[in-house]
N, C-alpha and C positions, 0 to 999 in steps of 0.2 A: 504493500500500500504506500510505500515511499516515506520519506522523512517527515513530510507534513501531515501524514494521515492520522486519523483518530485511532484510538486503541479499541480493538475488538474485546468484548467482554465487559467493558465499563458501562456504567449507567449514565445516559445523557437525558436530561430533561429538556424537551422542546415545548415551549409555551406557544400557543397559537398554532397547534399542530394541524388543525382543520383549515387553517388559512393558506394562502397561496405560497409564500416563502416557507412557512413552517412545514407544510406537507412535503415539499421537495427536500428540505434539510433532513427531516425524519426519514424519508425514503433513502437518501444517500447513506445515512448512518446505519440504517438497518441492512442495506446491501453489503456493508462492510463488516457485518457480524456484531455490531454494537447492540446493547439493549437500550431501547428508547421508551421513555415515559412521555406520552403526549398529553398536554393539558390544553383544554379549550372549552369555552362556554357555549360554543356553536350558536352565537346570537344571530339575529335576523337583519343585521345591517345590510347584508346582501343575501342572495339566494341560498337558503339553508341546504337545498338539495345538492348544490355544487360542493358545499362543505362536507356533506355526508358522503358524496361520491369520492372525494379525496380520502376520507377516513376509510372507506370500504377498500381502497387499494392498499392501505397500510395494515389493516386488520389481519390479513393472512400471515403476516410475518410473525414468526415465533417469538421474536424479541420485543414485540410491541405491546405496550400496555396503554390503554386510553383512559384518562380521567376527565369526566365532564364536570368542570367547575370553573369558577371565575377567579381571576387573579385579584379581584377586589374583595374576595372572601378570605380574610386573614387566616382564619382557622383552617380552611381547606388547604391553603398554600403551605402552612407550617406542618400540617399532618402529612401532606404529600412528601415534603422534604424529610420528615422524620422516618417515614416508612421506606422510601426508596434511596435516600442518601445519594443523590446524583453526584458524579465526579465533576461534571460540567453542566452548565445551563446555557441553552441558546434561547434567549428571551425575545420572542417575536410577537407575542400577544399584545395588541394595542387597539385603541379605536383609531382607525386610519381615516384619511381623507381631509383635504384642506377645506373644501367648500362646506362639507357637513359640519365642521367645527363652528361655523357661523350659525347654523340652524340649531344645533344640539350640543352646546358647550359642556353641559353636565357630564355627558358620556366620556369626554376627553379627560376631565379631572379625575373621574372615578377610575378609569382604566389606566391612563397614561401616567398619572401622578400617584394616586393611592395604590393602584395595582403594582406599579414599579417599586414603590416603597416596600410593599409586602415581599416582593422577590428579593430585594436587598436585605431586608431583615432576616429572611430565611437563609440567605447565603452567609449572613453573619453568624447565625446560631448553628447552622449545619454547614461548616466550611466546604467550599468547592475549589477545585483546581483552577477554574476559569468561568467567569460570567461573560458571555458574549451577548450584547443586546442591540436592538434596532434603534438607531437614531434616524435622521432623515436629511436629505439635501435641502429640505425646506428651512433648516436652521440658518442658511446663508441669506435668507430674506431676498431683498431686491439688490443684492450685491452686484456692483457694476464691474468689479475686477474679475476677469476670467483668465485661466480656469480657476475654479474655487479650490483653495488650499486649506488644509486642516488648521493652519496657523492664522487664517483670516479672522477678523473681528466678527463675531456672530451675535451681537447683542441687540439687533433690530429685527425681530421676527415680524412677519406681516400677517400671521394667522395664529389663532390659539393652538392649533395643532403643532405648528413650528415651535411655539413657546413651550409646549409640554415636552417636546423632544430635546430642546436645549436644556430644560430642567432636568431631564433624565441624565444628561451628560454631567451636569453639576452634582446631582445626587450620587451618581456612581463614583465620581471623583472623590467626593467626601467620604463615602464608605470605603473606598480603596485606601484613602489616607488614614482613616481612623482604625480600620479593622483589617487592613492588608488584604482585601479581597481583590484578586487579579481580575480586572474587568476591561473589556474592549467594546467600544461603541462603534457602530457601523452606520455611516451616512449613506443610505441607499439613494440611488438616482433612478427614478422612473422605471421600475421593474416591470417587465412584461413577459408573456409567454403562454403556452397552453395551460388550461385550467387556472387561468389568472383571475383577477378580481373584476367582476362585472361593473363596478363603479369607476373603473379606469376608462379613459377616453376611447382607446382603441377597441375595447370590448363593447362599450356602449355604441360606438359607431356601427359595429357589425349587427348588434341587436336591433338598432333603429332601421338599418337598411332592410333587414329581412322581415321587419314588421311593417314595411312600406312607409316609413317616416323619414323626413329629412334629418340630417345631422347638424348640430349647432357648433360652430367653431368660434371660439372666443379670442379672435385676433384682429378684430375690426376690418377684416378683409384686406389688411395692409400687408401684401406679400413681400414688399421690399424690407419691411421691418417686422417680419414674422417672429413668432415665438420660437425659441430654440429649446430643445429638451435633449438631455443626455440619456437616451433610452438604453436600458441595460437588460440583457437577456437573462432569464431565470437561472440557466445552468451556470453562467459566469458568477452570479451572486452566490450560488451554493458552493462552487469550488473555492471562492474567496473565503466563505465562512468555514468550510471544512479545513482549509489550511491554517486559518487563524486560530481555530479552537485549540490546536496542538501547540500554539505558541503564546502562552499567557505572558503578559508583561511582568518583568521582575525587578527592574531598577527603579529607585526613587519611589514615588507614589505609583503603584502598579496599575495605572489606568492609561489607556491609549484610545485615540479616535482615528478611524480611517474612512476615507471616501471609498465607496464601491460604485463606480460608474464606468461608462464605456469610453470616457476620455475623447468623445467624438460626437458633439451635439449635432442634431439634425433639425432643419426647419420643420415646423409642425405640418406644413403643407406637403413636404417631401415624404414625411411619415405616412400621411393620409393617402397619398398617391401610391405608395409602396403597399399599403394595406389593400387598396382597391385591386392592385395587380395580383396580390397573394390570394385574395378571395376569388378573383376571376379564375386563377389557375386551379384553385381547390374545387370550384364548382363546374368548371368547363364552360363558363359563359361570362360575357363581359359585365363587370360590376362597376358602376359609377355612382357615387353618393350624390344625393340632392343636398347641396350645401347652403346653409344659412349662416351668414357672418354676423357676429355680435361683438360688443365691446368686451374688453378684458374683465374677468370676474374679480370681485374683491378677494384679496388673499393670494391671487395668482401672481407669479413673477415672470418677467420677460424672458429670462434665460437660465438654464442650469447647465453647468459644464464642470465636470470633475477632473481635478488633477489626481492621477493615480500613482504618482511617484512613490509616495510613502508606502502604499500597499505593495507595490512591486518590490521595493527594497526589503520589506518585511518577509514576504512569502514567495517572492519570485513569480508573481502572477499578476496579469492585468486583464480585465474583461475586454474582449474584442469581437464578439459575435456581431456581424453586420445586420442591420434591420431587415435586409432582403431575406436572410436565412431565418432569423427569429420570427418574423411576421408570417413567413410561409408555414412554419411549424405551428404557429397559433391558428392560422386559417385552416390548415388541414385538420387540426384537432376540433375546431369549432364546428366545421361542416359535418364531421362524423358524430360528435357528441350531441348536437342538436338535430341531427337527421335532416340537414338542409338538402333539398332536391338538387341533384346534379344534372347538367345538360346531357 
């Protein structure tokens, strides 16, 4: 499994195991012979059937145990740590989504602040070799300097979601300082792929097209000054996590933060055109979205662009799956999963 690999036989706790990234991380660990305890509350923020479908693919693995509970339930979290004593924790459970944080702020405080606090407390009382947790590229706010580097100033979030993720980094640093918990925060950049999140734009575009509806694009129709996004394919994210798990920080305060992005931002319109081509190929007929252009939404940022130098230095890896490849895999999965008629 190589020098960066995880250790077979160890217990890994993956929170958010029914979620997009959590499912793929749990799957990779199980394939390597690790024991995985998956924790998820399987909430209805998006289609529960998709979450259940992901879990159904994990269940046959002998080393998988699923616990349906919320990280905001302190007793449940502590008893889980006491029972399974995980060697490492990959904490991916969170209330996701920038726009939803404007409509339903309570969910973000409960899950991303209180829930993360419970994970930190559990790691304090039942020491782990490494806590790897999800931060977000949204911590960079409307940062004008590109590419975004981990040393950049990130004290001006433009959404409550971003503020909770920045808070997670501060809380983790504090616990690493006080209790020597080795912790690594990962700033994810627009993760996409098969079995992804229906609340993400690319998934929603496909849903709306096949429902006979137009897609809404929040870039003012200004193609010269289009939004840029650093789209990162799921397999690259999982490889980055897998390699980092085995390398807990040791010096000084044992807390590090890394960007995980593609280091290659694409114009939103280029991404949309690539998705149209991918769905056309998957269905065998030409697919063109009916597009409605609207102003930028509150909390959205004009560009995201990850510097991946620090990640590459640490684990000799950088994401580089092109969107043509990643979106084709998504389109092929989508057409099969939803039974879309082919030409």
